[in-house]
mmCIF file of the N, C-alpha and C atoms, coordinates in Angstrom:
data_MODEL
# 
_entry.id   MODEL 
# 
loop_
_atom_site.group_PDB 
_atom_site.id 
_atom_site.type_symbol 
_atom_site.label_atom_id 
_atom_site.label_alt_id 
_atom_site.label_comp_id 
_atom_site.label_asym_id 
_atom_site.label_entity_id 
_atom_site.label_seq_id 
_atom_site.pdbx_PDB_ins_code 
_atom_site.Cartn_x 
_atom_site.Cartn_y 
_atom_site.Cartn_z 
_atom_site.occupancy 
_atom_site.B_iso_or_equiv 
_atom_site.pdbx_formal_charge 
_atom_site.auth_seq_id 
_atom_site.auth_comp_id 
_atom_site.auth_asym_id 
_atom_site.auth_atom_id 
_atom_site.pdbx_PDB_model_num 
ATOM 1   N N  . MET A 1 1  ? 0.846   -1.176  0.000  1.00 0.00 ? 1  MET A N  1 
ATOM 2   C CA . MET A 1 1  ? 0.000   0.000   0.000  1.00 0.00 ? 1  MET A CA 1 
ATOM 3   C C  . MET A 1 1  ? 0.889   1.235   0.000  1.00 0.00 ? 1  MET A C  1 
ATOM 4   N N  . LEU A 1 2  ? 0.533   2.167   -0.829 1.00 0.00 ? 2  LEU A N  1 
ATOM 5   C CA . LEU A 1 2  ? 1.293   3.404   -0.909 1.00 0.00 ? 2  LEU A CA 1 
ATOM 6   C C  . LEU A 1 2  ? 0.989   4.290   0.282  1.00 0.00 ? 2  LEU A C  1 
ATOM 7   N N  . MET A 1 3  ? 1.972   5.027   0.755  1.00 0.00 ? 3  MET A N  1 
ATOM 8   C CA . MET A 1 3  ? 1.792   5.871   1.928  1.00 0.00 ? 3  MET A CA 1 
ATOM 9   C C  . MET A 1 3  ? 0.847   7.041   1.673  1.00 0.00 ? 3  MET A C  1 
ATOM 10  N N  . ASP A 1 4  ? 0.669   7.456   0.412  1.00 0.00 ? 4  ASP A N  1 
ATOM 11  C CA . ASP A 1 4  ? -0.245  8.564   0.145  1.00 0.00 ? 4  ASP A CA 1 
ATOM 12  C C  . ASP A 1 4  ? -1.712  8.139   0.246  1.00 0.00 ? 4  ASP A C  1 
ATOM 13  N N  . LYS A 1 5  ? -1.963  6.821   0.354  1.00 0.00 ? 5  LYS A N  1 
ATOM 14  C CA . LYS A 1 5  ? -3.329  6.322   0.502  1.00 0.00 ? 5  LYS A CA 1 
ATOM 15  C C  . LYS A 1 5  ? -3.647  5.979   1.956  1.00 0.00 ? 5  LYS A C  1 
ATOM 16  N N  . VAL A 1 6  ? -2.764  6.341   2.862  1.00 0.00 ? 6  VAL A N  1 
ATOM 17  C CA . VAL A 1 6  ? -2.962  6.067   4.288  1.00 0.00 ? 6  VAL A CA 1 
ATOM 18  C C  . VAL A 1 6  ? -3.101  7.400   5.008  1.00 0.00 ? 6  VAL A C  1 
ATOM 19  N N  . ASN A 1 7  ? -4.100  7.488   5.904  1.00 0.00 ? 7  ASN A N  1 
ATOM 20  C CA . ASN A 1 7  ? -4.270  8.746   6.629  1.00 0.00 ? 7  ASN A CA 1 
ATOM 21  C C  . ASN A 1 7  ? -3.330  8.816   7.828  1.00 0.00 ? 7  ASN A C  1 
ATOM 22  N N  . LYS A 1 8  ? -3.451  9.860   8.630  1.00 0.00 ? 8  LYS A N  1 
ATOM 23  C CA . LYS A 1 8  ? -2.497  10.116  9.707  1.00 0.00 ? 8  LYS A CA 1 
ATOM 24  C C  . LYS A 1 8  ? -2.476  9.044   10.785 1.00 0.00 ? 8  LYS A C  1 
ATOM 25  N N  . VAL A 1 9  ? -3.581  8.348   10.993 1.00 0.00 ? 9  VAL A N  1 
ATOM 26  C CA . VAL A 1 9  ? -3.596  7.322   12.029 1.00 0.00 ? 9  VAL A CA 1 
ATOM 27  C C  . VAL A 1 9  ? -3.284  5.932   11.477 1.00 0.00 ? 9  VAL A C  1 
ATOM 28  N N  . GLY A 1 10 ? -2.901  5.848   10.217 1.00 0.00 ? 10 GLY A N  1 
ATOM 29  C CA . GLY A 1 10 ? -2.443  4.592   9.649  1.00 0.00 ? 10 GLY A CA 1 
ATOM 30  C C  . GLY A 1 10 ? -3.528  3.727   9.040  1.00 0.00 ? 10 GLY A C  1 
ATOM 31  N N  . ARG A 1 11 ? -4.762  4.220   9.003  1.00 0.00 ? 11 ARG A N  1 
ATOM 32  C CA . ARG A 1 11 ? -5.840  3.454   8.394  1.00 0.00 ? 11 ARG A CA 1 
ATOM 33  C C  . ARG A 1 11 ? -5.994  3.894   6.944  1.00 0.00 ? 11 ARG A C  1 
ATOM 34  N N  . PRO A 1 12 ? -6.324  2.969   6.046  1.00 0.00 ? 12 PRO A N  1 
ATOM 35  C CA . PRO A 1 12 ? -6.522  3.350   4.649  1.00 0.00 ? 12 PRO A CA 1 
ATOM 36  C C  . PRO A 1 12 ? -7.659  4.369   4.520  1.00 0.00 ? 12 PRO A C  1 
ATOM 37  N N  . GLN A 1 13 ? -7.471  5.329   3.676  1.00 0.00 ? 13 GLN A N  1 
ATOM 38  C CA . GLN A 1 13 ? -8.448  6.388   3.483  1.00 0.00 ? 13 GLN A CA 1 
ATOM 39  C C  . GLN A 1 13 ? -9.453  5.951   2.421  1.00 0.00 ? 13 GLN A C  1 
ATOM 40  N N  . VAL A 1 14 ? -10.714 5.826   2.803  1.00 0.00 ? 14 VAL A N  1 
ATOM 41  C CA . VAL A 1 14 ? -11.752 5.422   1.872  1.00 0.00 ? 14 VAL A CA 1 
ATOM 42  C C  . VAL A 1 14 ? -12.185 6.627   1.051  1.00 0.00 ? 14 VAL A C  1 
ATOM 43  N N  . GLU A 1 15 ? -12.556 7.689   1.702  1.00 0.00 ? 15 GLU A N  1 
ATOM 44  C CA . GLU A 1 15 ? -12.867 8.943   1.049  1.00 0.00 ? 15 GLU A CA 1 
ATOM 45  C C  . GLU A 1 15 ? -12.552 10.056  2.028  1.00 0.00 ? 15 GLU A C  1 
ATOM 46  N N  . GLN A 1 16 ? -12.387 11.253  1.531  1.00 0.00 ? 16 GLN A N  1 
ATOM 47  C CA . GLN A 1 16 ? -12.057 12.360  2.409  1.00 0.00 ? 16 GLN A CA 1 
ATOM 48  C C  . GLN A 1 16 ? -13.173 12.556  3.416  1.00 0.00 ? 16 GLN A C  1 
ATOM 49  N N  . SER A 1 17 ? -12.793 12.907  4.628  1.00 0.00 ? 17 SER A N  1 
ATOM 50  C CA . SER A 1 17 ? -13.799 13.148  5.655  1.00 0.00 ? 17 SER A CA 1 
ATOM 51  C C  . SER A 1 17 ? -13.461 14.438  6.385  1.00 0.00 ? 17 SER A C  1 
ATOM 52  N N  . SER A 1 18 ? -14.436 14.940  7.075  1.00 0.00 ? 18 SER A N  1 
ATOM 53  C CA . SER A 1 18 ? -14.285 16.176  7.823  1.00 0.00 ? 18 SER A CA 1 
ATOM 54  C C  . SER A 1 18 ? -14.602 15.880  9.278  1.00 0.00 ? 18 SER A C  1 
ATOM 55  N N  . VAL A 1 19 ? -13.667 16.118  10.157 1.00 0.00 ? 19 VAL A N  1 
ATOM 56  C CA . VAL A 1 19 ? -13.844 15.832  11.572 1.00 0.00 ? 19 VAL A CA 1 
ATOM 57  C C  . VAL A 1 19 ? -14.563 17.003  12.219 1.00 0.00 ? 19 VAL A C  1 
ATOM 58  N N  . ARG A 1 20 ? -15.691 16.704  12.843 1.00 0.00 ? 20 ARG A N  1 
ATOM 59  C CA . ARG A 1 20 ? -16.479 17.718  13.535 1.00 0.00 ? 20 ARG A CA 1 
ATOM 60  C C  . ARG A 1 20 ? -16.868 17.193  14.902 1.00 0.00 ? 20 ARG A C  1 
ATOM 61  N N  . GLY A 1 21 ? -17.060 18.099  15.812 1.00 0.00 ? 21 GLY A N  1 
ATOM 62  C CA . GLY A 1 21 ? -17.543 17.736  17.136 1.00 0.00 ? 21 GLY A CA 1 
ATOM 63  C C  . GLY A 1 21 ? -18.994 18.148  17.268 1.00 0.00 ? 21 GLY A C  1 
ATOM 64  N N  . VAL A 1 22 ? -19.733 17.401  18.037 1.00 0.00 ? 22 VAL A N  1 
ATOM 65  C CA . VAL A 1 22 ? -21.124 17.733  18.265 1.00 0.00 ? 22 VAL A CA 1 
ATOM 66  C C  . VAL A 1 22 ? -21.409 17.596  19.763 1.00 0.00 ? 22 VAL A C  1 
ATOM 67  N N  . ARG A 1 23 ? -22.205 18.483  20.271 1.00 0.00 ? 23 ARG A N  1 
ATOM 68  C CA . ARG A 1 23 ? -22.494 18.488  21.700 1.00 0.00 ? 23 ARG A CA 1 
ATOM 69  C C  . ARG A 1 23 ? -23.970 18.195  21.908 1.00 0.00 ? 23 ARG A C  1 
ATOM 70  N N  . PHE A 1 24 ? -24.263 17.173  22.715 1.00 0.00 ? 24 PHE A N  1 
ATOM 71  C CA . PHE A 1 24 ? -25.629 16.782  23.026 1.00 0.00 ? 24 PHE A CA 1 
ATOM 72  C C  . PHE A 1 24 ? -25.817 16.753  24.536 1.00 0.00 ? 24 PHE A C  1 
ATOM 73  N N  . PRO A 1 25 ? -27.042 16.984  24.993 1.00 0.00 ? 25 PRO A N  1 
ATOM 74  C CA . PRO A 1 25 ? -27.328 16.726  26.410 1.00 0.00 ? 25 PRO A CA 1 
ATOM 75  C C  . PRO A 1 25 ? -27.141 15.226  26.684 1.00 0.00 ? 25 PRO A C  1 
ATOM 76  N N  . VAL A 1 26 ? -26.756 14.885  27.886 1.00 0.00 ? 26 VAL A N  1 
ATOM 77  C CA . VAL A 1 26 ? -26.478 13.486  28.226 1.00 0.00 ? 26 VAL A CA 1 
ATOM 78  C C  . VAL A 1 26 ? -27.700 12.611  27.974 1.00 0.00 ? 26 VAL A C  1 
ATOM 79  N N  . ARG A 1 27 ? -28.894 13.090  28.299 1.00 0.00 ? 27 ARG A N  1 
ATOM 80  C CA . ARG A 1 27 ? -30.101 12.273  28.112 1.00 0.00 ? 27 ARG A CA 1 
ATOM 81  C C  . ARG A 1 27 ? -30.294 11.919  26.635 1.00 0.00 ? 27 ARG A C  1 
ATOM 82  N N  . ILE A 1 28 ? -29.989 12.853  25.720 1.00 0.00 ? 28 ILE A N  1 
ATOM 83  C CA . ILE A 1 28 ? -30.110 12.583  24.283 1.00 0.00 ? 28 ILE A CA 1 
ATOM 84  C C  . ILE A 1 28 ? -28.995 11.649  23.826 1.00 0.00 ? 28 ILE A C  1 
ATOM 85  N N  . TRP A 1 29 ? -27.772 11.905  24.290 1.00 0.00 ? 29 TRP A N  1 
ATOM 86  C CA . TRP A 1 29 ? -26.641 11.065  23.894 1.00 0.00 ? 29 TRP A CA 1 
ATOM 87  C C  . TRP A 1 29 ? -26.879 9.613   24.289 1.00 0.00 ? 29 TRP A C  1 
ATOM 88  N N  . ASN A 1 30 ? -27.399 9.390   25.485 1.00 0.00 ? 30 ASN A N  1 
ATOM 89  C CA . ASN A 1 30 ? -27.661 8.020   25.938 1.00 0.00 ? 30 ASN A CA 1 
ATOM 90  C C  . ASN A 1 30 ? -28.687 7.336   25.038 1.00 0.00 ? 30 ASN A C  1 
ATOM 91  N N  . LYS A 1 31 ? -29.692 8.070   24.573 1.00 0.00 ? 31 LYS A N  1 
ATOM 92  C CA . LYS A 1 31 ? -30.684 7.494   23.661 1.00 0.00 ? 31 LYS A CA 1 
ATOM 93  C C  . LYS A 1 31 ? -30.059 7.201   22.291 1.00 0.00 ? 31 LYS A C  1 
ATOM 94  N N  . VAL A 1 32 ? -29.223 8.113   21.809 1.00 0.00 ? 32 VAL A N  1 
ATOM 95  C CA . VAL A 1 32 ? -28.531 7.896   20.529 1.00 0.00 ? 32 VAL A CA 1 
ATOM 96  C C  . VAL A 1 32 ? -27.616 6.686   20.636 1.00 0.00 ? 32 VAL A C  1 
ATOM 97  N N  . TYR A 1 33 ? -26.867 6.608   21.719 1.00 0.00 ? 33 TYR A N  1 
ATOM 98  C CA . TYR A 1 33 ? -25.951 5.482   21.920 1.00 0.00 ? 33 TYR A CA 1 
ATOM 99  C C  . TYR A 1 33 ? -26.716 4.160   21.955 1.00 0.00 ? 33 TYR A C  1 
ATOM 100 N N  . GLY A 1 34 ? -27.860 4.154   22.634 1.00 0.00 ? 34 GLY A N  1 
ATOM 101 C CA . GLY A 1 34 ? -28.680 2.947   22.691 1.00 0.00 ? 34 GLY A CA 1 
ATOM 102 C C  . GLY A 1 34 ? -29.245 2.567   21.333 1.00 0.00 ? 34 GLY A C  1 
ATOM 103 N N  . ALA A 1 35 ? -29.679 3.564   20.567 1.00 0.00 ? 35 ALA A N  1 
ATOM 104 C CA . ALA A 1 35 ? -30.248 3.308   19.239 1.00 0.00 ? 35 ALA A CA 1 
ATOM 105 C C  . ALA A 1 35 ? -29.183 2.847   18.248 1.00 0.00 ? 35 ALA A C  1 
ATOM 106 N N  . SER A 1 36 ? -27.932 3.167   18.505 1.00 0.00 ? 36 SER A N  1 
ATOM 107 C CA . SER A 1 36 ? -26.863 2.828   17.562 1.00 0.00 ? 36 SER A CA 1 
ATOM 108 C C  . SER A 1 36 ? -26.286 1.436   17.790 1.00 0.00 ? 36 SER A C  1 
ATOM 109 N N  . LYS A 1 37 ? -26.825 0.669   18.701 1.00 0.00 ? 37 LYS A N  1 
ATOM 110 C CA . LYS A 1 37 ? -26.271 -0.655  19.021 1.00 0.00 ? 37 LYS A CA 1 
ATOM 111 C C  . LYS A 1 37 ? -26.288 -1.612  17.834 1.00 0.00 ? 37 LYS A C  1 
ATOM 112 N N  . ASP A 1 38 ? -27.186 -1.395  16.871 1.00 0.00 ? 38 ASP A N  1 
ATOM 113 C CA . ASP A 1 38 ? -27.249 -2.269  15.698 1.00 0.00 ? 38 ASP A CA 1 
ATOM 114 C C  . ASP A 1 38 ? -26.237 -1.877  14.633 1.00 0.00 ? 38 ASP A C  1 
ATOM 115 N N  . PHE A 1 39 ? -25.468 -0.823  14.873 1.00 0.00 ? 39 PHE A N  1 
ATOM 116 C CA . PHE A 1 39 ? -24.494 -0.339  13.908 1.00 0.00 ? 39 PHE A CA 1 
ATOM 117 C C  . PHE A 1 39 ? -23.090 -0.580  14.444 1.00 0.00 ? 39 PHE A C  1 
ATOM 118 N N  . ARG A 1 40 ? -22.109 -0.503  13.580 1.00 0.00 ? 40 ARG A N  1 
ATOM 119 C CA . ARG A 1 40 ? -20.714 -0.713  13.990 1.00 0.00 ? 40 ARG A CA 1 
ATOM 120 C C  . ARG A 1 40 ? -20.267 0.321   15.000 1.00 0.00 ? 40 ARG A C  1 
ATOM 121 N N  . SER A 1 41 ? -20.734 1.554   14.821 1.00 0.00 ? 41 SER A N  1 
ATOM 122 C CA . SER A 1 41 ? -20.338 2.636   15.720 1.00 0.00 ? 41 SER A CA 1 
ATOM 123 C C  . SER A 1 41 ? -21.421 3.700   15.728 1.00 0.00 ? 41 SER A C  1 
ATOM 124 N N  . VAL A 1 42 ? -21.320 4.610   16.667 1.00 0.00 ? 42 VAL A N  1 
ATOM 125 C CA . VAL A 1 42 ? -22.244 5.741   16.707 1.00 0.00 ? 42 VAL A CA 1 
ATOM 126 C C  . VAL A 1 42 ? -22.057 6.575   15.454 1.00 0.00 ? 42 VAL A C  1 
ATOM 127 N N  . ASN A 1 43 ? -20.830 6.701   14.981 1.00 0.00 ? 43 ASN A N  1 
ATOM 128 C CA . ASN A 1 43 ? -20.555 7.454   13.767 1.00 0.00 ? 43 ASN A CA 1 
ATOM 129 C C  . ASN A 1 43 ? -21.282 6.847   12.561 1.00 0.00 ? 43 ASN A C  1 
ATOM 130 N N  . GLU A 1 44 ? -21.269 5.517   12.427 1.00 0.00 ? 44 GLU A N  1 
ATOM 131 C CA . GLU A 1 44 ? -21.997 4.845   11.348 1.00 0.00 ? 44 GLU A CA 1 
ATOM 132 C C  . GLU A 1 44 ? -23.486 5.122   11.461 1.00 0.00 ? 44 GLU A C  1 
ATOM 133 N N  . TYR A 1 45 ? -24.003 5.147   12.686 1.00 0.00 ? 45 TYR A N  1 
ATOM 134 C CA . TYR A 1 45 ? -25.413 5.430   12.917 1.00 0.00 ? 45 TYR A CA 1 
ATOM 135 C C  . TYR A 1 45 ? -25.760 6.844   12.442 1.00 0.00 ? 45 TYR A C  1 
ATOM 136 N N  . PHE A 1 46 ? -24.948 7.824   12.850 1.00 0.00 ? 46 PHE A N  1 
ATOM 137 C CA . PHE A 1 46 ? -25.178 9.202   12.409 1.00 0.00 ? 46 PHE A CA 1 
ATOM 138 C C  . PHE A 1 46 ? -25.098 9.310   10.893 1.00 0.00 ? 46 PHE A C  1 
ATOM 139 N N  . LEU A 1 47 ? -24.126 8.659   10.292 1.00 0.00 ? 47 LEU A N  1 
ATOM 140 C CA . LEU A 1 47 ? -23.971 8.697   8.842  1.00 0.00 ? 47 LEU A CA 1 
ATOM 141 C C  . LEU A 1 47 ? -25.209 8.141   8.148  1.00 0.00 ? 47 LEU A C  1 
ATOM 142 N N  . SER A 1 48 ? -25.742 7.034   8.661  1.00 0.00 ? 48 SER A N  1 
ATOM 143 C CA . SER A 1 48 ? -26.936 6.446   8.045  1.00 0.00 ? 48 SER A CA 1 
ATOM 144 C C  . SER A 1 48 ? -28.138 7.379   8.188  1.00 0.00 ? 48 SER A C  1 
ATOM 145 N N  . LEU A 1 49 ? -28.270 8.061   9.334  1.00 0.00 ? 49 LEU A N  1 
ATOM 146 C CA . LEU A 1 49 ? -29.373 9.003   9.523  1.00 0.00 ? 49 LEU A CA 1 
ATOM 147 C C  . LEU A 1 49 ? -29.278 10.176  8.554  1.00 0.00 ? 49 LEU A C  1 
ATOM 148 N N  . VAL A 1 50 ? -28.079 10.722  8.415  1.00 0.00 ? 50 VAL A N  1 
ATOM 149 C CA . VAL A 1 50 ? -27.880 11.877  7.523  1.00 0.00 ? 50 VAL A CA 1 
ATOM 150 C C  . VAL A 1 50 ? -28.099 11.468  6.076  1.00 0.00 ? 50 VAL A C  1 
ATOM 151 N N  . GLU A 1 51 ? -27.547 10.323  5.672  1.00 0.00 ? 51 GLU A N  1 
ATOM 152 C CA . GLU A 1 51 ? -27.736 9.860   4.297  1.00 0.00 ? 51 GLU A CA 1 
ATOM 153 C C  . GLU A 1 51 ? -29.210 9.629   3.987  1.00 0.00 ? 51 GLU A C  1 
ATOM 154 N N  . SER A 1 52 ? -29.934 9.022   4.900  1.00 0.00 ? 52 SER A N  1 
ATOM 155 C CA . SER A 1 52 ? -31.357 8.771   4.692  1.00 0.00 ? 52 SER A CA 1 
ATOM 156 C C  . SER A 1 52 ? -32.124 10.080  4.540  1.00 0.00 ? 52 SER A C  1 
ATOM 157 N N  . ASP A 1 53 ? -31.786 11.060  5.359  1.00 0.00 ? 53 ASP A N  1 
ATOM 158 C CA . ASP A 1 53 ? -32.453 12.355  5.272  1.00 0.00 ? 53 ASP A CA 1 
ATOM 159 C C  . ASP A 1 53 ? -32.133 13.059  3.957  1.00 0.00 ? 53 ASP A C  1 
ATOM 160 N N  . LEU A 1 54 ? -30.884 12.999  3.528  1.00 0.00 ? 54 LEU A N  1 
ATOM 161 C CA . LEU A 1 54 ? -30.492 13.626  2.265  1.00 0.00 ? 54 LEU A CA 1 
ATOM 162 C C  . LEU A 1 54 ? -31.160 12.944  1.074  1.00 0.00 ? 54 LEU A C  1 
ATOM 163 N N  . ILE A 1 55 ? -31.313 11.638  1.123  1.00 0.00 ? 55 ILE A N  1 
ATOM 164 C CA . ILE A 1 55 ? -32.003 10.911  0.062  1.00 0.00 ? 55 ILE A CA 1 
ATOM 165 C C  . ILE A 1 55 ? -33.476 11.307  0.042  1.00 0.00 ? 55 ILE A C  1 
ATOM 166 N N  . LYS A 1 56 ? -34.076 11.394  1.208  1.00 0.00 ? 56 LYS A N  1 
ATOM 167 C CA . LYS A 1 56 ? -35.481 11.803  1.320  1.00 0.00 ? 56 LYS A CA 1 
ATOM 168 C C  . LYS A 1 56 ? -35.694 13.200  0.735  1.00 0.00 ? 56 LYS A C  1 
ATOM 169 N N  . LYS A 1 57 ? -34.726 14.097  0.933  1.00 0.00 ? 57 LYS A N  1 
ATOM 170 C CA . LYS A 1 57 ? -34.819 15.470  0.425  1.00 0.00 ? 57 LYS A CA 1 
ATOM 171 C C  . LYS A 1 57 ? -34.286 15.595  -0.999 1.00 0.00 ? 57 LYS A C  1 
ATOM 172 N N  . LYS A 1 58 ? -33.925 14.452  -1.600 1.00 0.00 ? 58 LYS A N  1 
ATOM 173 C CA . LYS A 1 58 ? -33.419 14.392  -2.975 1.00 0.00 ? 58 LYS A CA 1 
ATOM 174 C C  . LYS A 1 58 ? -32.127 15.189  -3.180 1.00 0.00 ? 58 LYS A C  1 
ATOM 175 N N  . LYS A 1 59 ? -31.302 15.228  -2.152 1.00 0.00 ? 59 LYS A N  1 
ATOM 176 C CA . LYS A 1 59 ? -29.994 15.873  -2.241 1.00 0.00 ? 59 LYS A CA 1 
ATOM 177 C C  . LYS A 1 59 ? -28.884 14.845  -2.484 1.00 0.00 ? 59 LYS A C  1 
ATOM 178 N N  . LEU A 1 60 ? -29.223 13.573  -2.324 1.00 0.00 ? 60 LEU A N  1 
ATOM 179 C CA . LEU A 1 60 ? -28.266 12.482  -2.483 1.00 0.00 ? 60 LEU A CA 1 
ATOM 180 C C  . LEU A 1 60 ? -28.982 11.334  -3.169 1.00 0.00 ? 60 LEU A C  1 
ATOM 181 N N  . LYS A 1 61 ? -28.315 10.701  -4.119 1.00 0.00 ? 61 LYS A N  1 
ATOM 182 C CA . LYS A 1 61 ? -28.897 9.540   -4.780 1.00 0.00 ? 61 LYS A CA 1 
ATOM 183 C C  . LYS A 1 61 ? -28.651 8.305   -3.925 1.00 0.00 ? 61 LYS A C  1 
ATOM 184 N N  . ASN A 1 62 ? -29.573 7.379   -3.980 1.00 0.00 ? 62 ASN A N  1 
ATOM 185 C CA . ASN A 1 62 ? -29.428 6.155   -3.198 1.00 0.00 ? 62 ASN A CA 1 
ATOM 186 C C  . ASN A 1 62 ? -28.160 5.400   -3.601 1.00 0.00 ? 62 ASN A C  1 
ATOM 187 N N  . SER A 1 63 ? -27.761 5.507   -4.853 1.00 0.00 ? 63 SER A N  1 
ATOM 188 C CA . SER A 1 63 ? -26.544 4.833   -5.322 1.00 0.00 ? 63 SER A CA 1 
ATOM 189 C C  . SER A 1 63 ? -25.282 5.479   -4.740 1.00 0.00 ? 63 SER A C  1 
ATOM 190 N N  . GLU A 1 64 ? -25.390 6.724   -4.248 1.00 0.00 ? 64 GLU A N  1 
ATOM 191 C CA . GLU A 1 64 ? -24.250 7.416   -3.649 1.00 0.00 ? 64 GLU A CA 1 
ATOM 192 C C  . GLU A 1 64 ? -24.122 7.141   -2.152 1.00 0.00 ? 64 GLU A C  1 
ATOM 193 N N  . ARG A 1 65 ? -25.062 6.405   -1.611 1.00 0.00 ? 65 ARG A N  1 
ATOM 194 C CA . ARG A 1 65 ? -25.053 6.078   -0.180 1.00 0.00 ? 65 ARG A CA 1 
ATOM 195 C C  . ARG A 1 65 ? -23.801 5.286   0.159  1.00 0.00 ? 65 ARG A C  1 
ATOM 196 N N  . ARG A 1 66 ? -23.128 5.694   1.206  1.00 0.00 ? 66 ARG A N  1 
ATOM 197 C CA . ARG A 1 66 ? -21.923 4.981   1.631  1.00 0.00 ? 66 ARG A CA 1 
ATOM 198 C C  . ARG A 1 66 ? -22.289 3.797   2.513  1.00 0.00 ? 66 ARG A C  1 
ATOM 199 N N  . THR A 1 67 ? -23.282 3.982   3.371  1.00 0.00 ? 67 THR A N  1 
ATOM 200 C CA . THR A 1 67 ? -23.702 2.913   4.264  1.00 0.00 ? 67 THR A CA 1 
ATOM 201 C C  . THR A 1 67 ? -24.850 2.148   3.645  1.00 0.00 ? 67 THR A C  1 
ATOM 202 N N  . THR A 1 68 ? -25.086 0.960   4.127  1.00 0.00 ? 68 THR A N  1 
ATOM 203 C CA . THR A 1 68 ? -26.248 0.198   3.688  1.00 0.00 ? 68 THR A CA 1 
ATOM 204 C C  . THR A 1 68 ? -27.418 0.559   4.582  1.00 0.00 ? 68 THR A C  1 
ATOM 205 N N  . GLU A 1 69 ? -28.618 0.413   4.066  1.00 0.00 ? 69 GLU A N  1 
ATOM 206 C CA . GLU A 1 69 ? -29.784 0.726   4.882  1.00 0.00 ? 69 GLU A CA 1 
ATOM 207 C C  . GLU A 1 69 ? -29.966 -0.300  5.981  1.00 0.00 ? 69 GLU A C  1 
ATOM 208 N N  . ILE A 1 70 ? -29.543 -1.515  5.737  1.00 0.00 ? 70 ILE A N  1 
ATOM 209 C CA . ILE A 1 70 ? -29.625 -2.564  6.749  1.00 0.00 ? 70 ILE A CA 1 
ATOM 210 C C  . ILE A 1 70 ? -28.390 -2.436  7.625  1.00 0.00 ? 70 ILE A C  1 
ATOM 211 N N  . SER A 1 71 ? -28.615 -2.325  8.900  1.00 0.00 ? 71 SER A N  1 
ATOM 212 C CA . SER A 1 71 ? -27.488 -2.136  9.812  1.00 0.00 ? 71 SER A CA 1 
ATOM 213 C C  . SER A 1 71 ? -26.682 -3.415  9.922  1.00 0.00 ? 71 SER A C  1 
ATOM 214 N N  . ILE A 1 72 ? -25.420 -3.255  10.229 1.00 0.00 ? 72 ILE A N  1 
ATOM 215 C CA . ILE A 1 72 ? -24.518 -4.379  10.422 1.00 0.00 ? 72 ILE A CA 1 
ATOM 216 C C  . ILE A 1 72 ? -24.379 -4.547  11.928 1.00 0.00 ? 72 ILE A C  1 
ATOM 217 N N  . GLY A 1 73 ? -25.000 -5.581  12.445 1.00 0.00 ? 73 GLY A N  1 
ATOM 218 C CA . GLY A 1 73 ? -25.077 -5.747  13.897 1.00 0.00 ? 73 GLY A CA 1 
ATOM 219 C C  . GLY A 1 73 ? -23.725 -5.895  14.557 1.00 0.00 ? 73 GLY A C  1 
ATOM 220 N N  . ARG A 1 74 ? -23.632 -5.366  15.758 1.00 0.00 ? 74 ARG A N  1 
ATOM 221 C CA . ARG A 1 74 ? -22.437 -5.573  16.567 1.00 0.00 ? 74 ARG A CA 1 
ATOM 222 C C  . ARG A 1 74 ? -22.500 -6.986  17.122 1.00 0.00 ? 74 ARG A C  1 
ATOM 223 N N  . THR A 1 75 ? -21.381 -7.625  17.192 1.00 0.00 ? 75 THR A N  1 
ATOM 224 C CA . THR A 1 75 ? -21.371 -8.983  17.725 1.00 0.00 ? 75 THR A CA 1 
ATOM 225 C C  . THR A 1 75 ? -21.150 -8.920  19.225 1.00 0.00 ? 75 THR A C  1 
ATOM 226 N N  . THR A 1 76 ? -21.874 -9.767  19.919 1.00 0.00 ? 76 THR A N  1 
ATOM 227 C CA . THR A 1 76 ? -21.710 -9.867  21.369 1.00 0.00 ? 76 THR A CA 1 
ATOM 228 C C  . THR A 1 76 ? -21.388 -11.299 21.710 1.00 0.00 ? 76 THR A C  1 
ATOM 229 N N  . GLY A 1 77 ? -20.831 -11.513 22.845 1.00 0.00 ? 77 GLY A N  1 
ATOM 230 C CA . GLY A 1 77 ? -20.458 -12.855 23.261 1.00 0.00 ? 77 GLY A CA 1 
ATOM 231 C C  . GLY A 1 77 ? -21.639 -13.689 23.701 1.00 0.00 ? 77 GLY A C  1 
ATOM 232 N N  . SER A 1 78 ? -22.850 -13.141 23.747 1.00 0.00 ? 78 SER A N  1 
ATOM 233 C CA . SER A 1 78 ? -24.004 -13.867 24.252 1.00 0.00 ? 78 SER A CA 1 
ATOM 234 C C  . SER A 1 78 ? -24.774 -14.601 23.174 1.00 0.00 ? 78 SER A C  1 
ATOM 235 N N  . GLU A 1 79 ? -24.279 -14.677 21.962 1.00 0.00 ? 79 GLU A N  1 
ATOM 236 C CA . GLU A 1 79 ? -25.020 -15.333 20.867 1.00 0.00 ? 79 GLU A CA 1 
ATOM 237 C C  . GLU A 1 79 ? -24.782 -16.806 20.844 1.00 0.00 ? 79 GLU A C  1 
# 
């Protein structure tokens, strides 16, 4: 792998991203965290919500969606 295709933390860069912070009340964050359990991460959950909203508003084509509409469940040791 070429070094120009690796980002600063050593992970391959899929597409350019913009790092932003968001501030939520704890009660909302806990609900978001709970709702995101079916996704790989809270970030994936937020991405799916934003993509779905943009598709609904016709600002993004479904073929341009990065995430799948079906969530990828987190694995737990209790299965």
